[in-house]
C-alpha positions, 0 to 999 in steps of 0.5 A: 498517565492521563486516562482520555477514554474508559468506555464499553462498546457493546457488540460481538468482537470480531477479529480483523481478517487477513487479506485474500487474493483471488484467482485473477491475483486481485487482493482484498479484505474480507468484511467480516469485521466491518460491523464490529469496527463500525460499533467501535467507531459509533461508540466513540463519536459522541465522546470523541476528544481532539485526536491524540498525537503523542504516545498511547497506552491501551487496555482492552478486555474483549467479551465473547459470546458464551457457549450454552454449555458454559453456565454462570455469569462469571467471565471465563478466560477465552482460549479458542479462536479467534486469536487475541492479536487479530481481535486487537487489530480490528479495535485499533483500526477502528479507533484509527478511523475514528480519529482517536489517534493519527495512527495505531503506531503511537500505541506503545503498550497494550494490555489484552484480555479475551474472555467468555462474557458473564453478562455483557458482550463487547469490549471495555477500552481504556485509553491513556496518554503518556 
């Protein structure tokens, strides 16, 4: 395995929302994660390498804002909403749009953690090629 990217993206992680339908049967996707996805794309732009075409292993640690009631600066496991899989989907969609890889179907293995942030809010992203 070769590490291609190892970076921290600052910002508040947001989950990829599900598609919704209006009364007129118009389907749309809410834009609630757009700012977070743009932060990810912006972080990759200056370090972008050629688009990965083969299998990818992805490690993501998500650090969400800590409630005021939780004191300290240690990362604490986050066991509330948003769901980990929806947070990961937003990250992977943004990386696809940034041309890190051709398609997120190339990701054959993921390791994901979700924490209340100790010091910094955002996501630690490690991309390895096979």
